[in-house]
N, C-alpha and C positions, 0 to 999 in steps of 0.2 A: 504493500500500500504506500510505503514511504517513497518508493521509486516513482509511482504514479503521480504523487504530489510534486516531485521534483520536475518531471517531464512537463506536466501541465503548467507549473510556475514558469519554467523556461520559455515555453511557447507564449505565455501571456506577457512576459517581460519583453520578448521580441516584438510581439504585436503592438505593445504600448510604445516602444521606441520607434517602430516604423510609422505609427500614427503621428508621432511628433516630427519625424524627419521628412516624411513625404511632403508636407506643406513647405518645409524649409527648402527642399530640393526645388519645388516649383518656383518659390520666391527667388531662390538663388539664380535659376536659369533666366528669370525675367530681369535680374540685375546683371546678366552677362557673365556669371561665374561659371567655372568649369563644372561640367556634368560629372566628371570622374571623381571629384572630391566627395560630392554628395552620394554618388553611387557606392563609394567605398564605405562611407559612414552608414549607409543603409545596410550594406552587407554585414558590417560589424554588429549592427543592431540585431541581426538574426543569428550570427555565428557565435558571439560571445556568450549569451545565456546558455545555448546548447553546449558549447565547449565547457562551460563551468560545470554543468551536470556531468558531462563525460569525464572531466578531471576528478570530480568527486567520486564517481564510480570506479575510477582507476586507482586512486591513491587515498581516497578520503575515508577508508575504513581501517580498523585495526588489523584486519586480515592482510590487507595489502601492505601495511607498514611492517608487518612481521615477515614479509618476504614470501608469503604463500601466493602462488599464482592465482590471480583473480580473473574469473570469466565474467565480463560485464554482461548483465542481462539486457537483451535487446527489447526495447519497448518503444513503439511510436505513440503519437498523441491519441490515436483511436483506441489503442490498447489501454493507455493510461486512463482515458475517460471511462472505458468499460470497467476497469478495476475500481474506479471511484464509484460508479453506479452500483457495482456489486457490494462495495463497502456500505453504501447508503441503504441498500436493501436490507442489510444485516443490522445496521445501526441507524435507523431513520431519525433518531433524535440528534444527530450530529449537525448542528447549525452551521458550523464553519465548512463542513463538507458540502452542504447544499449551496452555500454562498459561492464556494469555489466552482461547483458545477455550473451555477448560473453564469458566473463571469466567464468561464471557459466556453460555454455554449454560445455566449454573445460574441466572443472573439471568433468562434468558428462559424458564425452566421447561421446559428440554429435557434431562431427565436422561440420556437415551440418548446424546445428543451429548456431554454433559459427561463421562459415564463413559468414552466412547471417547477423548476428548481427554486425559483424565487417564491413561488406559492408555498412550497414546503417550508422555506425559511420563515415566511410570514406566519405560518401556523405555529412555529416554535417561538418566534419573537415578533409579535404584532407591531412593535414600535421600531422595527429595524428600517431606518430611512433609506439605507443603501438598497435593501431588497425592494422597497416600495418603488424607488426610481427605476431599478432594473426591470421590475415587473411591467411598469408602465411603458418603458421603452420597447421591451420585447413584444408587448401587446400591440403597439402601434405598427411594428414591423410585420406582424401577422395579418394586418388589415391591408387590403388592396389600396385603399385611399389613405392609409397611414394616419388617420385621424386619431387624436388622443382625447378620448371622452369616456363617460361612464366611470367604471371603477378605476381606470388608469388616471383620469383627471383627479378623482378623489384622493388617490394615493399620493399623487404629486403635491396636492394641497397640504396633506398631512406631513409629507416628507419635508417640505420647506419650512413648515412650522416647527418641526422637531429639530431640523438642522438648517438654519437660515444661511449657512455657508455652503450649502450643497450647490455647486456650480451647475452640474448636470441637471439637478432637479429644477433649478430656477430657469435654465434654458428651455427644458422640455415643457415646463408649465407655461412659459411665455408663448411657446409654439402652439400649445393647446388653446390658449386664449386667442391668439391670432387666428387660428383656424375657425374659431367660433365668432369671428368678427368683433371680439372684445379688444379692440386695438388699444384703447387707453390703458386697460388692465395689463395687456402684454408689454407695453412700453414701461409701465411702472414696475412690473416683475423684472424685466431685463435691466432696469436702472439699479435694482438691488444687487444684480450680478456685477455691475461695472466696478465697484470699489475693490473687488477681489481680483481684478485683472491687472496685469502690468501695463501702466500707461504707455501709449504709443505702440503697443504690440499689435500684431496682425489680428489677434483674437479680439482685443479691445476695440479696434477699428471696425471689425465686422459686426460686433454687438452694437456699436454706436450707429452704424448704418441701418441695422434692423429697427432700432429705436426710432430713427428718423422716419422710416417707412411707416411704422405703426402710428407715430404721431401724425403724419400726413393723412393717413386714412381715418384717424380719429377726428380730423377736422382742424388740427393745428399742428405747428411744427416746433413749438417751444421757443420761437425766436420772434423778434419784433419785425424783421424783414419779411416780405412776402415769400411764401414757400415756392421753391422751384421744382419740387418733386413732380408736379403735375405736367411740367413742360414736356419732358421726353415721354412720348406715348408708348414707345416700344412696338413689338409685333402686334398685329391684329388679324387673326385668322377668321374669315367669314365662312361659317360652315352651314350648308343647307342640308337638312335632314328630312328624308321621306321614309315612309313605311311601305314595304312591298305589299301589293294587293293580296298576295297569297297569305300574308300574316295578319291582315286587318281583323280577322275573326278572333285572333288571340289577344287583341287589345281589350283591356278591362278598365272600368272606372277605378281610380286610385293608383294606376300605374305611374311610375316616375321615369322621366327621360333624363339621362345623363349624357352630355356631350363633353368630350375631354380630349386633351392632348398630353402625351407623355414623351419623354426623351427617347430617341431612337436607340440609344445605348445608355445604360445607367439604371437607377432604381425605378421600380414600377409606379412610384408616386406620381399622380397627375401634376403637370406643370400649370395646367389651367383646366377648370371644370365648371360647367354650368348645369344647373338642375332646374327642370321644368316639368309641368304637368304634361304627361304623354298625350293627352287629348288635344294639345296644341299643334300636333303634327298635321301637315308638314310645318317645319319651323326653321327659322334662320337665327343662328347664334354667332356672336363675335367673341372669340376667345382672346383675352389679353392678359398682361402681367397681373392685373388687379384680381384675377381669378385663381391665383396660385394658392396651394394648400398651406404652404409655409413661406416665410419671407425669403429663405435662401434658395428655394426651388420655384422658379417662375419661368414663363414662356421664353423670355429672352436669354435664359441660361443654357439653351441648347440650340445648335445650328439646324437640326432636323428633328421633326417630331412625328410620332404616330398619332393619327387623329381617328377617333372612333366614337360610336354612339351606342347606348344600351338602354333598353326599356326594362326597368327593374320591377318585378312583381312585389318585392318586399319593401321597396323604398330605400334599400341599402345600396351603396355604390359597389359593394363586393359582388362579383358575378355569382349567380346561383342558377341551378337547373331550372329551365323554363323561361329564363330571361331572353329577350329578343335583342339581337346584336347586328351591327354592321360597321364597316370602317372604310376609310379612304386610303389606307396604307400610310407610308411615310412621305412627308412633304417638307419642303424648305420652310423654316419658321418665318421667313419674310415673304411668303406667298401672298400676293394681293388679289388674285382671281378667286372667285368662290370655290370652296371645296365641297363637293357633293358626296353625300353618304346615303345609301339605301339600306335600311335595316331589313335584312333578308335571311337571317339565320336564327336558329333557336339554340341557346346555350345548353 
């Protein structure tokens, strides 16, 4: 079991370092610095933690120091996670084990496993703010629209009350408020985050930009000068949606029409989405930056987008059996001619 913890810890350290260095690499390239230096740093970020574990396995035990030949046990991250799960099945009250499984699953992009692990942790410690934030983040990743609502939003509210210094909690709570058009609240939440950030850092600047966007949408920009946020309109995709005659019999009162655009490559979160009553079909919708789900993901953030439409029977953006769908494929984000979609498929 100890080996599993070492392997998992090494991978998590490597992932954390890479998350820090990747933005620095991109910034360095924009400043004209050598790609090789940053590539070497990123390589070290992965190699050093793994090498440390290997060194421990080679000489870090009394057996090795006594000169007895040591046969290192081979274990990859999958095996380590498997051993951790076996351990937790035998000792379900191990809070730290569940937290480690949740964090590891998040790093491995397994939000379902992460949410389940954090759920177990919260059963053992209902006031664990880290588990609350982890659960909310994993839950949003499991949703096609990546909205933070319901229990996830409630947990974030509790988490930041218990730990006002939770940077990830404050950021996600602000995103949830922004998604629900609570722009003033989002700006206020992100302002609580600002004092914890290094002044002038790229993160501080990014948060300041999102506060400005939220302020502008709330109807003010916090300055005496007129706001310039409304000047650049950005992309505007005009989408014309029709329903195939063959499917008109499947349209029912209460059905909801979603028209959306998502990046050709990247996360499935919509960069712009409009929600209408399906009885309005045929309909024309203009997708813009103002329809983004989060301030950092908007229409202008991608050069090409997939444009689609869905009639939801449940009223939820997540596709379900029986929903009616259609799409226009991938288009340039600066397309000016109307984009035509015929909803002609059943999900």
